[in-house]
C-alpha positions as CSV (number, residue, x, y, z in Angstrom):
1,M,-4.6,38.0,-35.3
2,W,-4.0,39.6,-32.0
3,I,-6.6,37.5,-30.2
4,G,-4.9,34.4,-31.8
5,R,-1.6,35.3,-30.4
6,K,-3.0,36.2,-26.9
7,I,-4.8,32.8,-26.7
8,A,-1.6,31.0,-28.0
9,D,0.6,32.6,-25.3
10,S,-1.9,32.1,-22.7
11,T,-2.0,28.2,-23.6
12,R,1.8,28.2,-23.8
13,A,2.0,29.8,-20.4
14,R,-0.1,27.3,-18.8
15,E,1.6,24.5,-20.2
16,D,5.0,25.9,-19.1
17,S,3.7,26.3,-15.7
18,T,3.8,22.7,-14.5
19,A,5.0,22.1,-11.0
20,A,7.0,19.1,-11.8
21,D,8.4,17.3,-14.8
22,L,10.1,14.1,-15.7
23,G,13.5,14.6,-17.4
24,I,16.9,12.9,-18.3
25,T,20.1,13.6,-16.6
26,T,22.6,14.8,-19.1
27,I,25.5,15.5,-16.3
28,G,25.2,13.5,-13.1
29,G,26.4,14.7,-9.6
30,S,25.2,16.8,-6.8
31,E,24.4,19.6,-9.1
32,A,22.9,18.0,-12.0
33,A,21.9,19.0,-15.6
34,V,18.7,17.8,-16.7
35,E,17.0,17.6,-20.0
36,T,13.0,18.5,-19.8
37,R,12.0,20.9,-22.4
38,G,15.5,22.2,-22.7
39,E,18.8,21.4,-20.8
40,D,18.8,23.1,-17.3
41,R,22.2,22.9,-15.6
42,G,23.3,23.3,-11.8
43,L,20.1,21.8,-10.5
44,P,20.4,21.0,-6.8
45,V,19.7,17.4,-5.9
46,Y,17.4,16.7,-2.8
47,G,16.4,13.4,-1.3
48,P,15.0,12.0,2.1
49,G,16.9,13.1,5.2
50,G,20.1,11.1,5.8
51,Y,20.2,9.8,2.3
52,C,22.9,11.0,-0.1
53,W,22.3,10.4,-3.9
54,Q,23.8,11.8,-7.0
55,P,22.1,10.9,-10.1
56,R,24.2,9.5,-13.1
57,A,23.9,10.6,-16.8
58,G,20.8,9.0,-18.5
59,D,18.9,8.5,-15.2
60,K,15.2,9.4,-15.5
61,V,14.6,12.0,-12.7
62,L,11.6,14.1,-11.2
63,V,12.3,17.7,-11.5
64,I,10.5,20.1,-9.2
65,K,9.8,23.6,-10.3
66,G,9.1,26.5,-7.9
67,G,9.0,30.2,-7.8
68,V,6.6,32.4,-9.6
69,T,7.8,31.4,-13.1
70,G,9.0,27.9,-12.3
71,A,12.5,29.0,-12.8
72,E,13.7,27.7,-9.4
73,Q,14.2,24.0,-9.9
74,C,15.8,21.0,-8.2
75,V,15.9,17.3,-8.7
76,A,13.9,15.3,-6.1
77,A,13.8,11.7,-7.1
78,A,14.8,9.1,-9.7
79,E,12.8,6.6,-11.5
80,Q,12.5,3.7,-9.0
81,G,13.2,0.6,-11.3
82,E,12.1,-2.9,-10.6
83,A,11.4,-3.9,-7.1
84,P,12.8,-7.3,-5.6
85,E,10.5,-10.2,-6.5
86,D,9.9,-10.8,-2.8
87,M,9.6,-7.4,-1.6
88,E,6.8,-7.0,0.9
89,P,5.1,-3.7,2.3
90,G,7.5,-2.0,4.7
91,D,10.7,-3.4,3.0
92,V,13.4,-1.0,1.9
93,C,15.8,-1.7,-1.0
94,I,18.7,0.6,-1.7
95,R,20.6,-0.1,-5.2
96,S,23.4,1.5,-6.9
97,G,25.1,-0.5,-9.8
98,D,25.7,-4.0,-8.6
99,A,25.5,-3.2,-5.0
100,S,22.3,-3.4,-2.9
101,L,21.1,-3.2,0.6
102,Y,17.7,-4.8,1.3
103,L,16.1,-4.3,4.7
104,H,13.1,-6.7,5.3
105,S,10.4,-5.6,7.5
106,D,11.0,-8.7,9.5
107,G,14.4,-7.8,10.6
108,R,16.4,-9.7,8.0
109,I,19.1,-7.7,6.0
110,D,20.4,-8.9,2.7
111,L,23.7,-7.1,1.5
112,N,25.1,-7.5,-1.9
113,G,28.6,-6.2,-2.7
114,A,31.9,-6.0,-1.0
115,L,31.6,-5.0,2.6
116,Y,34.0,-2.5,4.2
117,I,33.9,-1.6,7.7
118,N,36.0,1.7,8.6
119,G,37.8,1.4,5.2
120,T,38.9,-2.2,5.6
121,I,37.3,-4.9,3.6
122,Y,35.3,-7.3,5.9
123,K,36.7,-11.0,5.7
124,P,34.6,-13.7,7.6
125,C,36.1,-15.7,10.2
126,E,37.6,-18.9,8.9
127,C,37.6,-20.5,12.5
128,E,35.9,-23.6,13.6
129,T,33.8,-21.9,16.3
130,T,30.1,-21.2,15.5
131,V,28.1,-18.1,16.8
132,P,24.8,-18.7,17.8
133,V,22.1,-17.0,15.7
134,G,19.1,-15.3,17.3
């Protein structure tokens, strides 16, 4: 009985010591709550430099576990979703809801959504002059 308990405890410790886990965000924001094997709250969110992202409730996210017991955790990434049909290697597409910014490696930029510049909505010129392209 004692040996069986030791083996079960050892197996459980190995299973619980994963370095990363996939979870579902239950509370979004900069300090997210994520359900993996139980709900962990107040997890900091990390992303690539210069990129600010706050997961929404229901997002599938990658939880990185650190420290000796894996108790130090953070949210590092979200499930990517479907890539645009015409996406090529080197392209970057950033999406949030209905808005997207698509940077093509050939220099083209596609923007979907309302464009604001310094807090003012951008409205294209309705004049008759043309601006040379390229």
